[in-house]
N, C-alpha and C positions, 0 to 999 in steps of 0.2 A: 499410569497415566489412563483416563478414560475420556473418549471423545463422543461426543454427541452423534456425530454423522460423519460420512466418508464421501468425498466427491471424486469421481475417478478422473476427471478433468478440470482443471483451475478455470478454465473459461466458463464452466457452469455456475460458479458462485459470484459472477459478474451482476446477472439479473437479480439474483438474491439481495446482493449488497445494495443495489439500486432502490429494490423496493423498500429495503429498510429504511433508507435515508429518506426517500420519497415519503412513507408512511409518516414518519416524525415532522415532515416539513407540513404536510397537511393538516397533523394535529397540532402543530406549534409546539412540539414537543421535544426539542433537542436535548440530546443529555448534557450535563454540566461537563462531561470528560472529553477531550478532544477526540476526533477520528485518528486514528493510529495507524502507519501504513509501514512496511518495511520491503524493499525490493529493489527492481533495477530502474525501468525507465517508465513503468505504469502507463505505456501506450494506448491500453484498451481504457483506461480510466479517463485519459485526457482525449481521446476520440470518441468515445461512447457515452462518457459523462461529463462533459464539459458543462451542459446548460444546467445540468442538476447540482454540480460542483457550485457554479455561479449562485444559483439560488440558495443553496444551504450557507454559503459565505455570507450572503446579504442576510440571510436569517441570524448570524451570528456564530455558525459553527466553527470551530479551530481545528485545525488538520495539523498532523506532525507527521513528516515523512523522512525515513532515513533510506538514504539510497548509498551507491559505491560512488567514491572520488572518481569523475570521469578522465582524470590526468594519470590515473595509475595505469598499471597493465591489467589488471583485473576485468574490467570491460572487454579488452580484447581477448581475453581468454574465456570469457561467456561466450563471445562471437565464434569462436573455435568449437566450443562445445555446443552450440546452436546449428553450427554449420553455415553461419551467415557472414556476409562480407564484414572484414575487419574494420571497426568504425562506427559500426552501425549501433551498437549497445552505449558507446560514449555519447554520440549524437542524440540518442534517445533520451539520455540523463540531461544533458545540456538542454534539450527540449523541455524536460520535465520541470528545470530550474526556471526558465525562463517563461513556462506557463504558470508556475506559482507567482512569480514576480508580476506577470500581467494580471493575474486574478487579483493579487494582493492592493493593487494600484486601483482596481474597479469595482470590486464586487461587494463591498460592505464592510461592515463591522467585522465579520469573521476574517480569518486569516490561516494561510500556511506556511508553516515553517519547514524548511528543509535542510537536513543535516547530512553530511557525507561520513562514510567511514574509508578508510584506506586497507581495507582487505577485502575477499570476496564477501557476498553477501551470505549469511548463513542459512536465513530461511525466508520464506515469504511471510509476511504477517498482515492481517487487516482485522483491527479492531473497532468496534462501534458500539457504544454502549454496553450491553450485556452480552455481546455476542462477538467471538472471533472466529477467523479462518486462519489457518497457517498450514504450511507444509515446506518440503524441499524444493530445490532446484534440480532437476534431472537434466543429464545432456541431452540435448537435441529436442527436448520437449517441454517447456517451461509452461506453455499454456495448455500441455496434455498431462501435466504431473498431477498425482493424488494431492488433494487438498484436504483438511480435515476442520470440522467446525466444533466449537466448544462452547458453553454458555457458563455465565457466571455461577460459581457454586461447584464447578467441577474443579478439581485439581488441575486439569490441563491448563484451565483458564487462567488460574493463577500463575503457574510456572511459566506460561509462553508471556503473560503479561510481566513478570519480573524480567524475562529475557529481553522483551523489547526495550522495556525502562533502562537496563544495562545497556543495550545497544544505542539508545537515545542519549544516555550520558556519555559514552564512548566517542560519538559522532561529533564532529566540528560543522 
């Protein structure tokens, strides 16, 4: 598998993701494919890109999110791995679901679909148009974990896209 680029910290990609979406909104050139994401509570998205997501949904963007069922033991296991208070991740996932519901009611023709899996999240994933970012979850350092970028045409892009689709189809 070949990646286009490696980021030593996941948080570095947040600004790049926002720029990609912002650029397409300015150009009125949203892709026909949805913005796909897999992860835990997406707190940085909800807090840092709320206005951008509202504008994207108003422009018709579709979003698909796979997260972990907050009622399983896995969010508490993530809390232990991160060294944070038990219940933090489950609450973050519930806040993600409530945020998506609120945006679906108020943001326009676009929509956010959230599905949950009943097992640990196997990887972080963010795909928009022809670019995707993916990476593992590392204990105690989810925002500090290495993340990779791949572009359409790379075998990595195709492999990770298939893995997301399988995860999406598994989720309920």
